[in-house]
C-alpha positions in Angstrom: 41.7 1.0 -7.8 44.6 -1.5 -8.0 46.9 -3.4 -5.1 50.1 -4.9 -5.1 48.2 -8.0 -5.3 46.3 -7.4 -8.1 43.0 -7.2 -6.6 41.1 -4.7 -8.6 37.8 -3.0 -6.9 35.5 -0.9 -8.1 35.0 2.3 -8.0 33.1 3.3 -5.0 30.9 6.2 -7.5 30.2 3.1 -9.4 29.1 1.1 -6.1 26.8 4.2 -5.0 25.1 3.9 -8.7 24.7 -0.1 -8.0 23.3 0.5 -4.7 21.0 3.6 -5.5 19.8 1.4 -9.0 18.7 -0.9 -5.8 17.0 0.7 -3.8 15.5 2.9 -6.6 14.0 -0.4 -7.9 13.0 -1.4 -4.1 11.3 2.0 -3.9 9.6 2.0 -7.0 7.8 -1.6 -6.0 7.4 -0.3 -2.7 4.8 2.6 -4.5 3.5 0.1 -6.7 2.5 -2.5 -4.2 0.6 1.0 -1.6 -0.7 1.5 -4.8 -2.5 -1.9 -5.4 -3.7 -1.5 -1.4 -5.1 1.9 -2.2 -7.3 0.6 -5.3 -8.5 -2.4 -3.3 -9.6 -0.2 -0.2 -11.4 2.0 -2.3 -13.3 -0.3 -4.2 -14.5 -2.3 -1.2 -15.1 0.8 0.7 -17.3 1.3 -2.5 -18.7 -2.3 -2.6 -19.1 -1.5 1.6 -21.2 1.5 0.9 -23.4 0.4 -2.2 -24.2 -2.7 0.4 -24.8 -0.5 3.6 -27.7 1.1 2.1 -29.3 -1.4 0.5 -29.1 -3.1 3.9 -30.8 0.0 5.4 -33.9 -0.1 2.4 -33.9 -3.8 3.2 -34.1 -3.1 6.7 -36.5 -0.2 5.9 -38.8 -2.1 4.0 -39.7 -4.9 6.4 -40.7 -2.8 9.5 -42.6 -1.1 7.1 -44.2 -4.9 6.3 -43.7 -4.1 2.0 -40.9 -6.5 2.5 -41.7 -10.1 1.6 -40.6 -13.2 4.2 -37.6 -15.1 1.1 -36.0 -11.2 1.5 -35.5 -11.6 5.6 -32.5 -14.1 4.2 -30.7 -11.3 2.9 -30.3 -9.8 5.8 -27.8 -12.1 7.1 -26.1 -12.6 3.7 -25.7 -8.3 3.6 -24.6 -8.6 7.2 -21.9 -10.8 6.5 -20.9 -9.3 3.6 -20.5 -5.5 5.4 -18.7 -7.8 8.5 -16.2 -8.8 5.6 -15.6 -6.1 3.9 -14.9 -4.1 7.9 -12.1 -6.4 8.3 -10.6 -6.5 4.9 -10.7 -2.9 5.0 -8.7 -3.1 9.0 -6.4 -5.2 7.5 -5.9 -3.1 4.2 -5.1 -0.2 6.3 -2.5 -2.0 8.1 -0.7 -3.1 5.1 -0.7 0.5 4.1 1.0 1.4 7.4 3.3 -1.2 7.1 4.2 -0.3 3.5 4.9 3.2 4.8 6.9 2.3 7.4 8.9 0.2 4.8 8.9 3.3 2.8 10.5 5.7 5.5 13.0 3.0 6.5 14.2 2.5 2.6 14.8 6.3 2.5 16.5 6.3 5.7 19.0 4.2 4.4 19.5 5.7 1.3 19.7 9.3 3.5 22.5 7.1 6.0 24.5 6.1 2.7 24.7 9.6 1.7 24.9 8.1 -1.5 26.4 12.0 -2.5 24.0 15.0 -3.5 23.8 13.9 -7.8 23.1 10.2 -7.5 20.2 11.2 -4.4 18.3 13.1 -7.3 17.7 10.6 -9.3 16.4 8.3 -6.1 12.8 8.4 -6.1 11.5 9.3 -3.1 8.1 8.4 -1.4 5.4 10.9 -1.9 5.1 12.3 1.5 8.5 13.3 2.3 10.3 16.1 0.7 13.6 15.6 -0.9 
């Protein structure tokens, strides 16, 4: 496109491709971060179950009188660790929710900009959304 002032602008189709590529990079980054959060949460949940099981067995052995007094301090450590796991898991759930909100917002931006049916097919849609 040329104007009478000698200013040339890019083809709108090229602008749409540029925008789509930018949105696609952002979508992939949000998906990657969401996957990282999920992996951390899964690992924490596994450790949480392990520590909870250990605490239950330790309490049971204390009630039966078969645990030594030195193991009493382990209860406090396990309790603290379990509480920390619960707090972190709750934070990861909040982060996952925020990532989903951001991803949904990004999908809405792409839809609002009506990037066109041909270029839209190349955009990485979120897993929970058909498109």
